[in-house]
C-alpha positions as CSV (number, residue, x, y, z in Angstrom):
1,M,-31.2,-18.8,-6.4
2,K,-33.4,-15.7,-6.5
3,S,-37.1,-16.3,-6.0
4,I,-40.1,-14.5,-7.5
5,F,-40.6,-12.8,-4.2
6,K,-37.2,-11.2,-4.2
7,R,-37.5,-10.0,-7.7
8,G,-40.9,-8.5,-6.9
9,V,-39.7,-6.6,-3.9
10,S,-36.7,-5.4,-5.8
11,A,-38.8,-4.2,-8.7
12,L,-41.3,-2.4,-6.4
13,I,-38.7,-0.5,-4.5
14,G,-36.9,0.0,-7.8
15,C,-39.8,2.2,-8.8
16,A,-39.0,4.4,-5.9
17,F,-35.4,4.6,-7.1
18,S,-36.4,5.8,-10.5
19,L,-38.1,8.8,-8.8
20,S,-34.8,9.8,-7.1
21,V,-32.5,12.6,-8.2
22,F,-29.3,12.3,-10.2
23,T,-26.2,14.1,-11.6
24,A,-23.9,13.8,-14.6
25,S,-21.7,15.2,-17.3
26,M,-20.0,18.5,-18.4
27,P,-18.6,20.5,-21.3
28,E,-16.4,23.4,-22.2
29,L,-17.3,26.9,-21.5
30,N,-19.6,27.4,-24.6
31,I,-22.5,26.9,-22.3
32,D,-26.0,26.3,-23.6
33,F,-28.0,28.8,-21.5
34,Q,-31.2,27.2,-22.6
35,A,-30.3,24.4,-20.2
36,S,-31.5,24.8,-16.6
37,A,-29.0,26.4,-14.2
38,A,-28.2,24.8,-10.9
39,S,-26.8,26.3,-7.7
40,D,-23.0,26.0,-7.1
41,C,-21.7,22.5,-6.2
42,V,-18.8,22.9,-3.7
43,I,-16.2,20.2,-3.2
44,N,-14.5,20.3,0.2
45,T,-11.7,17.8,0.3
46,S,-10.8,18.7,3.9
47,V,-14.0,16.9,5.1
48,E,-13.4,13.2,4.8
49,H,-15.8,10.3,5.1
50,Q,-15.2,6.5,4.4
51,V,-12.3,4.9,2.5
52,I,-13.5,3.2,-0.7
53,Q,-12.4,-0.4,-1.0
54,G,-13.8,-1.2,-4.4
55,F,-16.7,-2.2,-6.7
56,G,-17.4,-5.6,-8.0
57,G,-19.7,-8.6,-8.4
58,I,-20.0,-12.4,-7.7
59,N,-18.7,-15.3,-9.8
60,H,-20.7,-18.4,-9.0
61,P,-20.1,-21.2,-11.5
62,E,-22.1,-23.8,-9.5
63,W,-25.2,-21.6,-10.0
64,T,-24.8,-20.6,-13.7
65,G,-23.1,-23.9,-14.8
66,Q,-20.1,-22.1,-16.3
67,D,-17.2,-19.9,-15.2
68,L,-16.0,-16.6,-16.6
69,T,-13.8,-17.1,-19.7
70,D,-10.3,-15.6,-19.8
71,D,-11.5,-12.7,-22.0
72,Q,-14.4,-12.1,-19.6
73,R,-12.1,-12.0,-16.6
74,E,-9.9,-9.4,-18.4
75,T,-13.0,-7.4,-19.3
76,A,-14.3,-7.5,-15.7
77,F,-11.1,-6.7,-13.8
78,G,-9.0,-4.9,-16.3
79,N,-9.1,-1.1,-16.4
80,G,-8.3,-0.3,-20.0
81,E,-10.7,1.0,-22.7
82,G,-13.8,-1.2,-22.9
83,Q,-13.2,-2.8,-19.5
84,L,-15.1,-2.5,-16.2
85,G,-12.3,-1.9,-13.8
86,L,-13.9,-4.0,-11.0
87,T,-11.7,-4.3,-7.9
88,V,-13.8,-6.7,-5.8
89,L,-14.8,-10.3,-6.4
90,R,-17.2,-12.3,-4.3
91,V,-17.1,-16.1,-4.5
92,F,-19.4,-18.9,-3.2
93,V,-18.4,-21.2,-0.3
94,N,-19.6,-24.6,-1.5
95,P,-20.8,-26.7,1.5
96,D,-18.9,-29.6,-0.1
97,K,-15.2,-29.0,0.2
98,N,-14.5,-31.3,-2.7
99,Q,-16.2,-28.7,-4.9
100,W,-14.1,-25.7,-3.7
101,Y,-11.8,-26.0,-6.8
102,R,-14.7,-24.5,-8.8
103,A,-14.1,-21.0,-7.3
104,L,-10.3,-21.1,-8.0
105,P,-9.8,-20.1,-11.6
106,T,-11.5,-16.7,-11.5
107,A,-10.5,-16.0,-7.9
108,K,-6.8,-16.7,-8.7
109,Y,-6.9,-14.5,-11.7
110,A,-8.5,-11.7,-9.7
111,S,-6.1,-12.1,-6.7
112,D,-3.1,-12.1,-9.0
113,N,-4.3,-8.8,-10.5
114,G,-4.8,-7.0,-7.2
115,V,-8.5,-7.6,-6.9
116,T,-10.0,-8.0,-3.3
117,V,-11.6,-11.5,-3.1
118,F,-14.1,-12.4,-0.4
119,A,-16.4,-15.3,0.2
120,S,-20.0,-16.1,1.2
121,P,-21.6,-19.4,2.4
122,W,-25.2,-20.3,1.6
123,E,-25.4,-23.4,3.8
124,P,-23.1,-25.6,6.0
125,P,-21.9,-29.0,5.1
126,A,-24.9,-31.5,4.9
127,N,-23.7,-33.4,8.0
128,L,-23.9,-30.3,10.1
129,A,-27.3,-29.0,9.1
130,E,-30.8,-30.0,10.4
131,S,-34.3,-29.4,9.1
132,G,-36.8,-27.4,10.9
133,G,-35.5,-23.8,10.5
134,S,-38.1,-21.1,10.6
135,N,-38.1,-21.3,6.8
136,G,-39.0,-25.0,7.1
137,K,-35.6,-25.9,5.6
138,L,-32.1,-25.7,6.8
139,H,-30.9,-24.8,10.3
140,L,-27.5,-25.1,12.0
141,P,-27.8,-26.3,15.6
142,Q,-25.5,-24.6,18.2
143,S,-23.8,-28.0,18.9
144,N,-22.3,-27.7,15.4
145,Y,-21.1,-24.1,15.6
146,G,-17.5,-25.2,16.3
147,A,-17.4,-27.5,13.3
148,Y,-19.0,-24.8,11.1
149,A,-16.3,-22.3,12.2
150,Q,-13.7,-24.9,11.2
151,H,-15.4,-25.3,7.8
152,L,-15.1,-21.5,7.1
153,N,-11.6,-21.4,8.4
154,D,-10.6,-24.4,6.1
155,F,-12.0,-22.6,3.1
156,G,-9.8,-19.6,3.9
157,N,-6.8,-21.8,4.2
158,Y,-7.7,-23.6,1.0
159,M,-7.9,-20.4,-1.0
160,K,-4.6,-19.1,0.4
161,N,-2.8,-22.4,-0.2
162,N,-3.9,-22.1,-3.8
163,G,-2.7,-18.6,-4.3
164,V,-5.8,-16.6,-3.6
165,D,-5.3,-13.8,-1.0
166,L,-8.8,-14.2,0.5
167,Y,-9.8,-10.9,2.2
168,A,-12.8,-12.1,4.2
169,I,-15.5,-14.7,4.7
170,S,-19.0,-13.9,5.9
171,V,-21.0,-15.9,8.4
172,Q,-24.0,-16.4,6.1
173,N,-25.6,-15.2,2.9
174,E,-29.1,-13.7,3.6
175,P,-30.0,-15.5,6.8
176,D,-33.2,-13.4,7.1
177,Y,-34.4,-14.3,3.6
178,A,-33.3,-17.9,3.5
179,S,-36.0,-19.3,1.3
180,E,-33.6,-21.9,-0.1
181,W,-30.7,-21.9,2.3
182,T,-29.9,-21.7,6.0
183,Y,-31.9,-19.5,8.4
184,W,-30.2,-17.8,11.4
185,S,-31.9,-15.5,13.8
186,S,-30.0,-12.3,14.8
187,D,-29.3,-13.8,18.2
188,E,-27.9,-16.9,16.7
189,T,-25.4,-15.1,14.4
190,T,-24.3,-12.9,17.3
191,N,-23.7,-15.9,19.5
192,F,-21.7,-17.6,16.7
193,I,-19.5,-14.6,16.1
194,A,-19.0,-13.9,19.8
195,N,-18.1,-17.4,20.8
196,Y,-16.7,-19.0,17.7
197,G,-15.6,-16.1,15.5
198,D,-12.1,-16.1,16.9
199,Q,-11.6,-19.7,15.6
200,I,-11.6,-18.3,12.0
201,T,-8.0,-17.2,11.7
202,S,-7.3,-17.8,8.0
203,T,-9.0,-14.6,6.9
204,R,-11.1,-11.7,8.2
205,L,-14.7,-12.5,9.4
206,M,-17.6,-10.6,7.9
207,S,-21.0,-10.3,9.6
208,P,-24.0,-12.1,8.1
209,E,-25.2,-10.4,4.9
210,S,-28.8,-9.5,5.4
211,F,-31.3,-9.7,2.5
212,Q,-32.1,-6.0,2.9
213,Y,-30.9,-3.1,5.1
214,T,-34.3,-2.7,6.8
215,P,-34.8,-0.6,10.0
216,E,-35.2,-2.7,13.1
217,N,-38.9,-1.8,13.4
218,A,-39.6,-3.0,9.8
219,S,-39.7,-6.7,10.4
220,W,-43.1,-6.8,8.7
221,I,-41.3,-6.7,5.4
222,L,-39.8,-10.1,6.0
223,G,-43.1,-11.6,7.1
224,G,-42.5,-11.1,10.8
225,K,-39.0,-12.7,10.9
226,D,-36.2,-10.7,12.4
227,G,-33.5,-9.5,10.1
228,G,-32.0,-6.4,8.4
229,K,-30.3,-4.1,10.8
230,K,-31.1,-6.2,13.8
231,Y,-28.1,-8.4,12.9
232,Y,-25.8,-5.5,13.1
233,S,-27.3,-3.9,16.2
234,K,-27.0,-7.2,18.1
235,I,-23.3,-7.4,17.1
236,L,-22.7,-3.7,18.1
237,N,-24.1,-4.3,21.5
238,N,-22.1,-7.5,22.2
239,S,-18.4,-6.7,23.0
240,K,-17.2,-10.2,22.2
241,A,-19.0,-10.3,18.9
242,M,-17.8,-6.8,18.0
243,A,-14.2,-7.8,18.7
244,N,-14.5,-10.9,16.4
245,C,-16.3,-9.1,13.5
246,D,-13.9,-7.4,11.2
247,L,-16.3,-5.8,8.7
248,F,-20.1,-5.7,8.0
249,G,-21.9,-6.8,4.9
250,T,-25.4,-6.2,3.8
251,H,-27.6,-6.5,0.7
252,F,-29.8,-3.8,-0.7
253,Y,-32.8,-5.7,-2.1
254,G,-35.8,-3.5,-1.5
255,T,-33.8,-1.0,0.4
256,T,-34.9,2.6,0.0
257,R,-32.6,5.5,0.2
258,D,-34.0,6.6,3.6
259,W,-33.2,3.2,5.1
260,M,-29.5,3.3,4.1
261,D,-28.3,5.5,6.9
262,F,-27.2,3.7,10.1
263,P,-25.1,6.2,12.2
264,A,-24.3,3.7,15.0
265,L,-22.7,1.3,12.5
266,E,-21.0,4.0,10.4
267,S,-19.2,5.3,13.5
268,C,-18.1,1.9,14.9
269,G,-14.7,2.1,13.2
270,K,-15.2,-0.9,10.9
271,P,-16.1,-0.8,7.2
272,I,-19.5,-1.6,5.8
273,W,-19.9,-3.3,2.4
274,M,-22.9,-3.6,0.2
275,T,-22.3,-7.1,-1.0
276,E,-25.2,-8.0,-3.3
277,V,-28.0,-6.3,-5.3
278,Y,-29.4,-5.9,-8.7
279,V,-31.5,-2.8,-9.6
280,P,-34.1,-2.2,-10.7
281,D,-35.0,-5.9,-11.5
282,S,-33.7,-9.1,-13.0
283,T,-36.3,-9.5,-15.8
284,S,-35.4,-6.7,-18.2
285,N,-32.3,-6.4,-20.4
286,A,-29.4,-4.5,-18.9
287,N,-29.2,-2.3,-21.9
288,T,-32.6,-0.8,-21.4
289,W,-32.2,3.0,-21.2
290,P,-32.8,5.2,-19.1
291,Q,-33.7,2.4,-16.7
292,A,-30.0,1.6,-16.3
293,L,-29.6,5.0,-14.6
294,D,-31.1,3.4,-11.5
295,V,-27.8,1.6,-11.0
296,A,-25.8,4.8,-10.7
297,T,-28.3,6.2,-8.3
298,N,-28.2,3.1,-6.1
299,I,-24.4,3.2,-6.0
300,H,-24.5,6.9,-5.1
301,N,-27.0,6.4,-2.3
302,G,-25.1,3.5,-0.9
303,L,-21.8,5.5,-0.8
304,V,-23.2,8.8,0.3
305,I,-26.2,7.9,2.5
306,G,-25.0,4.5,3.7
307,N,-21.3,5.3,3.9
308,M,-20.5,1.9,2.2
309,S,-16.9,1.2,1.5
310,A,-17.6,-1.4,-1.2
311,Y,-20.5,-1.9,-3.7
312,V,-20.8,-5.4,-5.1
313,W,-23.4,-6.4,-7.8
314,W,-25.1,-9.8,-7.8
315,Y,-23.8,-11.7,-10.8
316,I,-21.1,-10.2,-13.1
317,R,-22.2,-11.9,-16.3
318,R,-25.9,-12.0,-16.7
319,S,-28.6,-10.6,-19.0
320,Y,-29.5,-8.0,-16.3
321,G,-25.9,-7.5,-15.1
322,P,-22.9,-5.3,-15.9
323,M,-21.7,-7.8,-18.4
324,L,-24.0,-9.6,-20.8
325,E,-23.8,-13.3,-21.6
326,D,-21.8,-12.6,-24.7
327,G,-19.1,-10.8,-22.6
328,S,-20.0,-7.3,-23.7
329,I,-20.5,-4.5,-21.2
330,S,-24.1,-3.4,-20.7
331,K,-25.5,0.0,-20.0
332,R,-25.8,-1.1,-16.4
333,G,-22.1,-1.9,-16.6
334,D,-21.4,1.6,-17.9
335,M,-23.1,3.0,-14.8
336,M,-20.8,0.9,-12.5
337,A,-17.8,1.8,-14.7
338,Q,-18.4,5.5,-14.1
339,Y,-17.4,4.7,-10.5
340,S,-15.2,1.6,-10.6
341,K,-12.8,2.8,-13.3
342,F,-12.0,6.0,-11.5
343,V,-12.8,5.7,-7.8
344,R,-10.1,3.1,-7.1
345,P,-9.3,1.4,-3.8
346,G,-7.8,3.8,-1.3
347,F,-9.9,6.8,-2.5
348,V,-11.7,8.6,0.4
349,R,-15.1,10.1,-0.1
350,V,-15.1,13.8,0.7
351,D,-17.8,16.5,1.1
352,A,-19.7,17.7,-1.9
353,T,-23.0,19.6,-2.4
354,E,-25.1,16.5,-3.0
355,K,-28.1,18.1,-4.7
356,P,-27.3,21.4,-6.4
357,D,-30.4,20.7,-8.6
358,S,-33.5,18.7,-7.9
359,N,-32.5,16.2,-10.7
360,L,-28.9,16.1,-9.8
361,L,-26.8,13.9,-7.5
362,V,-23.1,14.6,-6.9
363,S,-20.4,12.8,-4.9
364,A,-16.6,13.3,-4.7
365,Y,-13.6,11.2,-3.8
366,K,-9.9,12.0,-3.3
367,K,-6.5,10.3,-3.2
368,D,-3.2,12.1,-3.2
369,N,-3.6,15.1,-5.5
370,Q,-6.5,13.7,-7.5
371,V,-10.2,14.3,-6.9
372,V,-12.9,12.3,-8.7
373,V,-16.4,13.9,-9.0
374,V,-19.4,11.8,-10.2
375,A,-22.5,13.6,-11.3
376,I,-25.8,12.0,-12.2
377,N,-28.5,13.9,-14.1
378,N,-31.6,11.9,-14.1
379,G,-33.8,14.7,-15.4
380,T,-35.0,15.2,-19.0
381,S,-33.3,18.5,-19.4
382,D,-29.6,19.5,-19.6
383,I,-28.2,21.2,-16.5
384,V,-25.5,23.9,-16.5
385,Q,-23.5,23.2,-13.3
386,E,-20.7,25.1,-11.6
387,F,-18.2,23.0,-9.6
388,S,-15.9,24.9,-7.2
389,F,-13.2,23.6,-4.9
390,A,-12.9,24.9,-1.4
391,N,-9.3,24.1,-0.8
392,E,-7.8,22.6,-4.0
393,K,-6.0,24.4,-6.9
394,L,-6.8,22.4,-10.0
395,S,-4.3,21.9,-12.8
396,Q,-6.4,19.7,-15.1
397,V,-9.9,18.2,-15.3
398,E,-10.7,15.2,-17.6
399,R,-14.3,14.3,-18.4
400,Y,-15.8,10.8,-19.0
401,R,-19.5,10.4,-19.8
402,S,-22.2,7.7,-20.3
403,S,-25.6,8.4,-21.7
404,G,-28.1,6.7,-24.0
405,T,-25.6,6.9,-26.8
406,E,-22.3,7.1,-25.0
407,K,-20.3,4.4,-23.1
408,V,-17.8,5.9,-20.7
409,V,-16.5,8.2,-23.5
410,H,-13.6,10.5,-22.8
411,T,-14.8,13.9,-24.0
412,G,-11.7,15.9,-23.3
413,Q,-10.5,18.4,-20.8
414,M,-12.5,21.1,-19.1
415,E,-11.6,24.8,-19.2
416,L,-10.8,25.9,-15.7
417,T,-12.2,29.1,-14.2
418,G,-10.7,30.3,-10.9
419,D,-11.3,27.7,-8.3
420,G,-13.3,25.3,-10.4
421,F,-15.1,24.8,-13.8
422,F,-18.5,24.9,-15.4
423,A,-20.1,21.9,-17.2
424,T,-23.2,21.1,-19.1
425,L,-24.7,17.9,-17.8
426,P,-26.8,16.3,-20.6
427,A,-30.2,14.9,-19.7
428,Q,-30.2,11.4,-18.4
429,S,-26.5,10.9,-18.2
430,V,-23.6,10.2,-15.8
431,T,-20.4,12.1,-15.9
432,T,-17.1,11.5,-14.1
433,F,-14.6,14.3,-13.7
434,V,-11.0,13.3,-12.9
435,C,-9.5,16.4,-11.4
436,S,-5.7,16.8,-10.9
437,G,-4.6,19.1,-8.2
438,S,-1.6,21.4,-8.4
439,V,0.5,20.4,-5.3
440,E,3.2,22.7,-4.0
441,A,5.6,22.2,-1.1
442,D,4.7,24.1,2.1
443,A,6.9,26.5,3.9
444,N,9.0,23.6,5.3
445,G,9.5,22.1,1.9
446,Y,7.0,19.3,2.6
447,Y,4.7,17.8,0.0
448,F,3.1,15.6,2.7
449,H,3.5,15.4,6.4
450,D,1.6,12.6,8.0
451,T,1.3,12.8,11.8
452,F,-1.5,10.2,12.2
453,E,-3.4,12.4,14.7
454,G,-6.9,11.1,14.1
455,D,-6.2,10.2,10.4
456,T,-4.4,7.4,8.7
457,S,-3.5,9.9,5.9
458,G,-4.0,7.4,3.1
459,W,-1.7,4.7,4.6
460,T,-3.1,1.2,4.3
461,G,-1.8,-2.4,4.8
462,H,0.9,-3.6,2.5
463,G,0.3,-7.2,1.6
464,A,-1.3,-9.4,4.3
465,S,-1.5,-6.7,7.1
466,D,-3.7,-4.1,8.6
467,V,-3.1,-0.6,9.9
468,L,-4.9,1.4,12.5
469,L,-4.3,4.5,14.7
470,S,-2.8,3.8,18.1
471,G,-2.0,5.9,21.1
472,R,0.3,3.2,22.6
473,N,3.6,4.3,21.2
474,P,3.7,7.6,19.4
475,Y,6.9,9.3,18.4
476,M,5.3,12.8,18.4
477,D,2.0,14.0,19.9
478,A,-0.7,11.4,20.8
479,E,-1.0,8.8,18.0
480,A,1.1,6.7,15.7
481,L,0.1,4.2,12.9
482,L,0.2,0.6,14.0
483,S,1.0,-2.1,11.4
484,Q,-0.4,-5.5,12.6
485,N,-1.5,-9.0,11.5
486,R,1.6,-9.2,9.3
487,E,2.1,-12.6,7.7
488,S,5.6,-11.9,6.2
489,A,8.4,-9.5,6.8
490,W,7.6,-7.5,3.6
491,N,4.1,-6.9,4.9
492,G,3.7,-3.5,6.6
493,A,2.2,-0.1,5.9
494,E,2.0,1.6,2.5
495,K,1.1,5.0,1.0
496,A,0.5,5.6,-2.7
497,I,2.2,8.8,-3.9
498,S,1.5,10.7,-7.1
499,S,4.0,10.7,-9.9
500,S,2.8,14.2,-10.8
501,V,4.2,15.4,-7.4
502,F,7.1,13.0,-7.1
503,V,8.2,13.1,-10.7
504,P,10.2,10.1,-12.0
505,G,13.8,11.1,-12.6
506,N,13.8,13.8,-10.0
507,A,15.2,13.7,-6.4
508,Y,13.2,14.1,-3.2
509,S,13.7,13.9,0.6
510,F,11.8,11.1,2.4
511,S,11.6,10.4,6.2
512,V,9.6,8.0,8.3
513,C,10.1,7.2,12.0
514,A,9.6,3.5,13.0
515,S,9.5,1.5,16.2
516,Y,8.4,-1.7,17.8
517,L,7.4,-2.9,21.3
518,D,6.7,-6.6,21.0
519,G,8.8,-9.7,20.2
520,E,11.9,-11.3,21.5
521,N,14.5,-9.4,19.4
522,E,16.3,-6.6,21.2
523,T,16.7,-4.8,17.8
524,E,14.7,-4.6,14.6
525,T,15.9,-3.4,11.2
526,F,13.3,-1.4,9.2
527,K,13.3,-0.5,5.5
528,L,11.5,2.3,3.6
529,T,10.9,0.9,0.1
530,L,9.5,2.3,-3.2
531,Q,7.3,-0.1,-5.2
532,Y,6.6,1.0,-8.7
533,T,5.8,-0.2,-12.2
534,G,8.7,0.2,-14.5
535,S,8.7,1.2,-18.2
536,D,8.8,-2.6,-18.9
537,G,5.4,-3.0,-17.3
538,E,6.9,-5.1,-14.4
539,T,6.7,-4.4,-10.7
540,H,10.0,-3.2,-9.2
541,F,11.3,-2.4,-5.7
542,S,13.9,0.2,-4.6
543,N,15.3,0.8,-1.1
544,I,14.9,4.4,0.0
545,A,16.4,4.1,3.5
546,S,17.0,1.6,6.3
547,G,17.7,1.8,10.0
548,T,17.8,-0.3,13.1
549,A,15.8,0.4,16.3
550,K,16.2,-0.9,19.8
551,K,12.9,-2.3,21.3
552,G,10.8,0.6,22.5
553,N,12.8,3.3,20.7
554,Y,12.2,4.9,17.3
555,V,14.6,5.0,14.3
556,Q,14.4,7.5,11.4
557,L,14.4,6.1,7.9
558,A,15.6,9.1,5.9
559,N,17.1,9.9,2.6
560,T,17.5,13.6,1.6
561,N,18.3,12.9,-2.0
562,Y,16.4,9.9,-3.2
563,I,15.8,9.8,-7.0
564,I,12.5,8.4,-8.3
565,P,13.5,5.9,-11.1
566,E,13.0,7.1,-14.7
567,G,9.8,5.8,-16.3
568,A,8.3,4.7,-13.0
569,S,4.5,4.8,-12.4
570,N,2.1,3.5,-9.8
571,L,4.4,4.8,-7.0
572,V,3.9,3.3,-3.5
573,I,6.2,3.8,-0.5
574,Y,6.0,1.2,2.3
575,V,7.7,0.3,5.5
576,E,8.7,-3.3,6.1
577,T,11.1,-5.2,8.4
578,D,14.2,-7.1,7.6
579,S,12.7,-10.2,9.3
580,G,9.9,-11.4,11.4
581,T,6.2,-10.5,11.6
582,N,5.9,-8.5,14.8
583,N,3.6,-5.4,15.0
584,F,5.4,-2.1,14.5
585,Y,4.6,1.6,14.6
586,I,5.4,4.5,12.2
587,D,5.0,8.2,12.8
588,E,6.0,11.5,11.3
589,A,6.0,10.4,7.6
590,I,7.3,13.1,5.3
591,G,7.9,13.6,1.6
592,A,9.8,16.8,0.8
593,V,11.9,18.8,-1.6
594,A,15.3,17.3,-2.3
595,G,17.9,18.2,0.2
596,T,15.4,18.9,3.0
597,E,16.9,17.9,6.3
598,I,14.2,16.4,8.5
599,E,14.8,16.0,12.2
600,G,14.3,12.5,13.7
601,P,15.5,9.9,16.2
602,E,19.0,8.6,15.7
603,G,18.0,4.9,16.2
604,Y,20.3,2.1,17.2
605,V,23.9,2.0,16.0
606,F,25.5,-1.4,16.2
607,V,28.9,-1.4,17.9
608,E,30.7,-4.8,18.0
609,G,31.2,-5.9,21.7
610,D,28.8,-3.2,23.0
611,V,26.6,-5.6,25.0
612,N,25.3,-2.9,27.4
613,A,24.2,-0.9,24.3
614,D,25.6,2.5,25.5
615,G,27.1,3.2,22.1
616,I,30.7,2.4,22.9
617,F,32.8,-0.8,23.5
618,N,34.9,-0.6,26.6
619,I,35.9,-2.5,29.8
620,A,32.3,-2.2,31.1
621,D,31.2,-4.5,28.4
622,V,33.9,-7.1,29.1
623,V,33.0,-7.1,32.8
624,L,29.3,-7.4,32.1
625,I,29.6,-10.4,29.8
626,Q,32.0,-12.0,32.2
627,K,29.5,-11.7,35.0
628,W,26.7,-12.9,32.7
629,L,28.7,-16.0,31.8
630,L,29.1,-16.6,35.6
631,C,25.3,-16.3,36.0
632,A,25.5,-13.2,38.2
633,K,22.0,-12.1,39.2
634,D,22.7,-8.4,38.3
635,A,24.1,-9.2,34.9
636,T,21.6,-8.4,32.1
637,L,22.8,-8.0,28.5
638,T,21.0,-5.2,26.6
639,D,22.3,-6.5,23.2
640,W,23.7,-10.0,23.5
641,Q,24.2,-10.1,19.7
642,A,26.9,-7.4,19.9
643,G,29.0,-9.8,22.0
644,D,28.7,-12.7,19.5
645,L,32.1,-12.1,18.0
646,V,32.5,-15.7,16.9
647,D,29.2,-15.2,15.0
648,D,27.7,-18.6,15.9
649,D,24.4,-17.2,17.4
650,K,25.5,-17.9,21.0
651,L,27.6,-16.4,23.7
652,D,30.4,-18.4,25.4
653,I,34.0,-18.2,26.7
654,F,35.3,-18.0,23.1
655,D,33.4,-14.7,22.6
656,L,34.8,-13.4,25.9
657,C,38.3,-14.2,24.8
658,L,37.9,-12.3,21.6
659,M,36.4,-9.3,23.4
660,K,39.4,-9.2,25.7
661,R,41.7,-9.2,22.7
662,K,39.6,-6.5,21.0
663,L,39.8,-4.4,24.1
664,A,43.6,-4.9,24.5
665,K,44.1,-3.7,20.9
666,Q,41.8,-0.8,21.5
667,I,43.8,0.3,24.6
């Protein structure tokens, strides 16, 4: 699949990578002062960048002739000792739908274990393609765009019907390179997305994945063909295409660090994924050291310079990949693992002094009260590095390191000094520091208070759903969090909470305000639920609070004394509905000290017979339903279900009779 030309370009640019700077490891306070001293590295968690969605690679049994084995799947996607901790899997969209089953075994395993699965096509079905593309091979005529959109949509449905929660499907793998597959111009892909993208409803639609992330004025690299960032600029400048494109994907072959920045795309509000690369080449063994350090540098540059939310290697099991053909993890795999095992989905990249030393690269990521710092030292001398935290009080720092002789080794805890710690970073090594913060309640007793003013505050979609900020229906201030594209009632909005803050066995106060505007129901019941892993290793669910809201109004889901179950881990709170899949909103989400009373809306209180929904049942309700049954023009029932005393899901004379009897007894 990869030609000599691609390998050559990758290797040439890989030489430039090896000249880049790096950052890594750290020790106790017995510092070797013969090592070079770097300037202070400041981690500022109050300045946030992109949300990280994961790290991974492709599985393509049609190309290699064999699938990953069960043991290899566990090594790739497990996160225990000696495992890679990958959280993204890319699969191939075979042009022949009768071959789609080949992608299922590994995709199903990954999906069942919480891994994000997405798909990429190389060419359309044979009956849709024509010869004569600019590459002299395949081309898709516009007359077949509709059928191609149906083909992609069918693949998404096939995967979901077979138990794979497919996250996205791209328009085309490397349409600009296309030596052996379908060529598309940037105008053609933009046209397809704008006019046919909305027909792909089974999953999200990803942009075409360009061969390299070249500047728009660098078409000479592709022999005069357009490609690279032109694909993305054309989409950005077409409102219909932009509306239909859910995320952007690109490849990094031959992509230098100074090409990776693309401010217009990074600020468009949609994530960017690096979906294929190998560095520095595909000809040398993946255990070659220190050459493998190029992988860590490429990941760093993609995340820090390119603001990528995902980083996906070419093939997972390959002689030059993160996993060797015998299923063992290579040194290149160690480089990925220094990120993938610790920077998990939902972490947010935060500000860090990127180059405190000329041979050092540093990046940092946070989630809840945890901060992960990755340091790459590509120099030939040890570096003594001070790490300080602008607004975090640390309680513990664990260190994990890979070098020429180490493979993601846990080297123990660091000794804290004031607002940070010192570390010696050995020459040619990568070190990951897992820093736990000491979280204390604020003056109001709040551990977190999420107002959703310009920030999702770590809330993401729960199940098949998305979240985004919205000014349409806030409870307080200007914005709320919208939960949309829900496929089931249990899908909604979730937030991971730390068990070091919300300690199992202890009680806490929780409150979330919820509302909805759309749908036929006059009321909706919301539930605030805790999902957690029990001591038995199984996933459990526990109701924290419930409440019913009238359409257009908020209800508070509150429990001032909820006890986190003993032995619970992997804590996630989420808001769901009792039924239906309508969009809903949440606002003012708070976790606090037990007993903390949090003000909020009262919500809807069901009163039998109260069809005008004024909170009481009286003669006015009887008169109203009587007029309604007589079809009076001024008779509108605010809550007809309250009048269904017979409980047969309809209103008729029998309900009126029961209401009159109820009123007589009340009087």
